[in-house]
C-alpha positions as CSV (number, residue, x, y, z in Angstrom):
1,M,-45.8,11.0,-85.1
2,A,-44.6,9.8,-81.7
3,I,-44.9,6.2,-80.8
4,F,-46.3,5.6,-77.3
5,N,-44.1,3.1,-75.3
6,F,-46.1,1.5,-72.6
7,K,-43.1,-0.2,-71.0
8,Q,-41.3,3.2,-70.5
9,F,-44.5,4.8,-69.2
10,R,-45.0,2.0,-66.6
11,T,-41.3,2.3,-65.4
12,A,-41.7,6.1,-65.1
13,I,-44.9,5.8,-63.1
14,G,-43.4,3.1,-60.8
15,T,-40.3,5.2,-60.2
16,A,-42.5,8.2,-59.4
17,L,-44.6,6.2,-56.9
18,V,-41.6,4.8,-55.2
19,L,-40.0,8.3,-54.8
20,G,-43.2,9.7,-53.5
21,A,-43.6,7.0,-50.9
22,L,-40.0,7.4,-49.8
23,S,-40.3,11.2,-49.5
24,S,-43.5,10.8,-47.4
25,V,-41.8,8.3,-45.0
26,T,-38.6,10.4,-44.6
27,G,-40.8,13.5,-44.2
28,C,-42.3,12.0,-41.0
29,S,-38.9,11.2,-39.5
30,S,-37.6,14.7,-40.1
31,M,-40.5,16.2,-38.1
32,E,-39.2,18.3,-35.2
33,R,-40.1,17.4,-31.7
34,H,-39.7,18.6,-28.1
35,V,-39.1,16.0,-25.4
36,E,-39.6,16.8,-21.7
37,Y,-38.1,14.7,-18.9
38,Q,-38.9,14.5,-15.3
39,T,-36.4,13.7,-12.5
40,I,-37.0,10.4,-10.6
41,K,-36.8,10.5,-6.8
42,P,-37.3,7.3,-4.8
43,E,-39.6,7.1,-1.8
44,Q,-36.9,6.1,0.7
45,Y,-33.2,5.6,0.7
46,P,-31.4,2.7,2.3
47,V,-28.3,3.1,4.6
48,I,-26.0,0.1,4.6
49,S,-23.1,-0.5,6.8
50,A,-20.2,-3.0,7.1
51,I,-17.4,-3.8,9.6
52,G,-14.0,-5.1,8.6
53,Y,-11.5,-6.7,10.9
54,A,-7.8,-7.3,10.6
55,P,-5.3,-8.9,13.0
56,V,-2.5,-6.6,14.1
57,A,0.1,-9.3,14.8
58,A,-0.3,-10.8,11.3
59,Q,0.8,-7.6,9.5
60,H,4.3,-7.4,8.0
61,G,5.4,-4.2,9.7
62,E,8.8,-3.6,11.3
63,T,7.4,-1.8,14.4
64,E,4.2,-2.1,16.4
65,Q,3.0,1.3,15.0
66,A,3.6,0.1,11.4
67,R,1.6,-3.1,12.1
68,I,-1.3,-1.1,13.6
69,L,-1.4,1.2,10.5
70,L,-1.4,-1.8,8.2
71,A,-4.1,-3.4,10.2
72,M,-6.2,-0.2,10.0
73,R,-5.8,-0.2,6.2
74,A,-6.6,-4.0,5.9
75,S,-9.7,-3.6,8.1
76,R,-10.9,-0.7,6.0
77,L,-10.4,-2.7,2.8
78,E,-12.2,-5.7,4.4
79,A,-15.1,-3.4,5.2
80,Y,-15.2,-2.2,1.6
81,R,-15.3,-5.8,0.5
82,E,-18.3,-6.4,2.7
83,L,-20.0,-3.4,1.3
84,A,-19.3,-4.6,-2.3
85,E,-20.9,-8.0,-1.3
86,Q,-24.0,-6.2,-0.1
87,V,-24.3,-3.9,-3.1
88,Q,-23.0,-6.0,-6.0
89,G,-23.5,-9.5,-4.7
90,T,-21.1,-12.4,-4.4
91,Y,-20.2,-14.9,-7.1
92,L,-19.9,-18.5,-5.8
93,S,-18.6,-21.5,-7.5
94,G,-18.3,-24.9,-6.0
95,E,-17.1,-28.4,-6.8
96,T,-17.8,-31.7,-5.1
97,K,-15.9,-34.9,-6.1
98,V,-17.4,-38.2,-5.2
99,S,-15.8,-41.6,-5.7
100,D,-17.4,-44.9,-4.8
101,M,-20.4,-42.9,-3.3
102,V,-18.0,-41.2,-0.8
103,V,-17.3,-37.5,-1.0
104,Q,-13.6,-37.2,-1.7
105,N,-13.3,-33.4,-2.0
106,D,-15.8,-30.6,-1.4
107,S,-14.7,-27.1,-2.2
108,F,-16.1,-23.7,-3.1
109,R,-14.7,-20.3,-4.1
110,S,-16.2,-16.9,-3.7
111,E,-15.5,-13.7,-5.6
112,V,-16.5,-10.2,-5.2
113,S,-16.1,-7.5,-7.7
114,G,-17.5,-4.0,-7.7
115,L,-17.1,-0.3,-7.4
116,I,-18.1,1.4,-4.1
117,R,-18.6,5.1,-4.1
118,G,-19.7,7.4,-1.3
119,A,-18.7,5.2,1.6
120,E,-18.0,7.0,4.9
121,V,-15.7,5.8,7.6
122,V,-17.8,5.8,10.7
123,R,-15.0,4.8,13.1
124,S,-11.8,2.8,13.3
125,Y,-10.8,1.2,16.6
126,P,-8.8,-1.6,18.2
127,V,-10.6,-4.7,19.4
128,G,-8.1,-6.8,21.4
129,D,-5.5,-8.1,19.0
130,Y,-7.5,-6.9,16.0
131,Y,-8.3,-3.6,14.4
132,A,-11.9,-2.8,13.2
133,T,-13.3,-0.3,10.8
134,E,-16.9,0.6,10.3
135,L,-18.2,2.0,7.0
136,K,-21.6,3.1,5.8
137,I,-23.2,4.2,2.6
138,D,-26.1,6.6,2.9
139,F,-27.9,6.3,-0.5
140,E,-29.7,9.6,-0.1
141,R,-26.3,11.4,0.1
142,L,-25.0,9.3,-2.8
143,Q,-28.2,10.1,-4.9
144,N,-27.7,13.9,-4.3
145,V,-24.1,13.7,-5.5
146,Y,-25.2,11.6,-8.5
147,I,-28.0,14.1,-9.4
148,S,-25.7,17.0,-9.2
149,T,-23.4,15.5,-11.7
150,T,-25.8,13.6,-14.1
151,R,-29.4,14.4,-13.9
152,P,-31.3,11.0,-14.1
153,T,-34.6,11.4,-15.9
154,K,-37.6,9.7,-17.2
155,L,-39.7,10.6,-20.2
156,K,-42.4,13.1,-19.4
157,S,-43.9,14.0,-22.7
158,I,-43.1,14.4,-26.5
159,H,-44.6,17.2,-28.6
160,Y,-44.3,17.0,-32.4
161,Y,-44.4,20.1,-34.5
């Protein structure tokens, strides 16, 4: 005659219930689904521009032509910096020292950091003793390049099977 062990029976039932619950939870997560995305297009695209200036005489070239080429490069980099300020923003930090209720030192520092892509040189030209370079970014052109390489999307629908 077999002896009924209630403690073993209760443990077996509890294990079966836990395994059943786990299999039903994991069964939902292994359900196949089809996700559709839709490309996002803004209503209008901004065009931003910047002008950079550089003095020709301050460049460290041996000849006048070398100084002009260096000023052209410096003015282009200054224009890129101005574009970065517009796109990424400028970090400012300042400090004021006061002693006996009189300002002793008042200083600030600015910093720009960013990556500029898709800027076009509009023109580069001399302005007196300086060289100037104009740049622009057409965000519609930049968006088209971006879409052709990485298709930005938003969730359109999800269908579970």
